[in-house]
C-alpha positions in Angstrom: 90.7 126.7 65.2 90.0 123.0 64.6 91.4 120.5 67.1 91.8 116.7 66.8 93.3 114.1 69.1 95.6 111.1 68.7 96.5 108.6 71.4 96.9 105.0 72.4 94.2 102.4 72.8 95.0 102.1 76.5 96.0 104.8 79.1 98.3 104.6 82.1 97.2 106.8 84.9 93.8 107.7 83.4 92.9 110.2 86.2 96.1 112.1 85.6 95.7 112.1 81.8 92.0 113.2 82.1 93.0 116.1 84.3 95.6 117.2 81.8 93.2 116.7 78.9 90.5 118.8 80.6 93.1 121.6 81.2 94.3 121.5 77.6 90.8 121.4 76.0 89.5 124.3 78.2 92.6 126.4 77.3 92.0 125.7 73.6 88.4 126.7 73.8 89.3 129.9 75.6 91.8 130.6 72.8 89.1 130.2 70.2 88.8 126.6 69.3 85.2 125.5 68.9 85.4 122.5 66.6 86.8 119.2 67.7 87.3 116.2 65.4 87.4 112.8 67.2 88.3 109.4 66.1 86.2 107.2 68.4 88.7 104.3 68.8 90.5 103.4 72.0 90.6 104.8 75.5 92.2 108.2 74.6 89.7 108.9 71.9 86.9 108.0 74.2 88.3 110.1 77.0 88.7 113.1 74.6 85.1 112.7 73.5 83.9 112.7 77.1 86.0 115.8 78.0 84.7 117.7 75.0 81.1 116.6 75.7 81.4 117.7 79.4 82.8 121.1 78.5 79.9 121.7 76.2 77.8 122.5 79.3 80.1 125.4 80.0 80.9 126.3 76.4 77.7 125.6 74.3 79.2 126.8 71.0 81.7 123.9 71.0 81.0 121.3 68.3 82.3 117.7 68.4 82.3 115.5 65.3 83.0 111.8 65.2 85.0 111.1 62.0 84.3 107.5 61.0 86.8 105.1 59.5 84.0 102.8 58.5 80.4 103.5 57.5 79.1 101.0 60.1 80.0 101.8 63.7 79.0 100.8 67.2 80.2 104.1 68.7 78.2 105.8 71.4 77.0 108.7 69.3 75.4 110.6 72.2 78.9 112.1 72.9 79.1 113.8 69.5 77.1 116.6 67.9 77.5 114.9 64.5 79.5 112.4 62.5 81.1 112.3 59.1 82.6 109.8 56.9 85.5 111.1 54.7 85.9 109.7 51.2 87.4 106.3 52.3 85.1 103.9 50.4 88.0 102.9 48.0 90.4 102.3 50.9 90.9 98.6 51.9 89.4 98.1 55.4 92.8 97.3 56.9 94.0 100.8 56.0 90.8 102.7 56.8 91.8 103.8 60.3 95.3 105.1 59.3 93.8 106.9 56.3 91.1 108.4 58.5 93.8 109.5 60.9 95.7 111.3 58.1 92.4 113.0 57.2 92.0 114.1 60.8 95.4 115.7 60.8 95.0 117.3 57.4 91.7 118.9 58.5 92.9 120.2 61.9 95.0 123.1 63.1 95.9 121.6 66.5 96.7 118.0 67.5 96.4 117.0 71.2 98.4 113.8 71.6 98.8 111.1 74.2 101.7 109.1 72.7 104.0 107.3 75.1 106.1 105.2 72.7 107.4 105.4 69.2 105.5 102.6 67.5 101.9 101.9 66.5 99.1 104.0 65.0 99.2 106.8 67.5 102.9 107.4 67.0 102.6 107.2 63.2 99.7 109.8 63.4 101.7 112.1 65.6 104.7 111.8 63.3 102.5 112.7 60.4 101.1 115.8 62.2 104.6 117.0 62.9 105.6 116.5 59.3 102.6 118.5 58.2 103.6 121.3 60.6 100.6 121.1 62.8 100.6 122.6 66.3 101.0 119.7 68.6 100.3 119.5 72.4 101.7 116.3 73.8 101.1 114.7 77.2 104.2 114.2 79.2 103.9 112.1 82.2 104.3 114.1 85.3 107.1 113.0 87.5 105.5 110.9 90.2 108.6 108.8 90.6 110.4 108.4 93.9 113.8 109.9 94.4 116.0 107.1 95.6 119.7 107.6 96.4 119.6 111.0 94.6 118.3 109.6 91.3 114.9 109.7 89.8 113.5 106.2 88.9 
């Protein structure tokens, strides 16, 4: 089972999201996932790379691959076992990330998503995953709100 991730460039409540992500990735590994494709852009991608990298100590058969949108990158490659560049050389640079994201979805079985609003690249990628019929695990903010006058805020 091949897993990929999609999420926003910034993360609200990063400790909470990381805890959820660790739980999800561990569960997927225990269910047989051993290949993780990562995008390498933004806070959620970086968090996912760290979580997979940390779990490799416990599950050495896990493999993480950085999927590049551009041939040149300044990504911290020590978090990944390898990298690959899909055939994007004919794609204009402004579309490279969205095309790479589609490639990630098309080459994965499961998508783990941190998408908190309906616009932007992460939302577009999640929508594409759903249209492609991929299994999707989506973060939902846990209710930390205060109950005031009988209503949740």
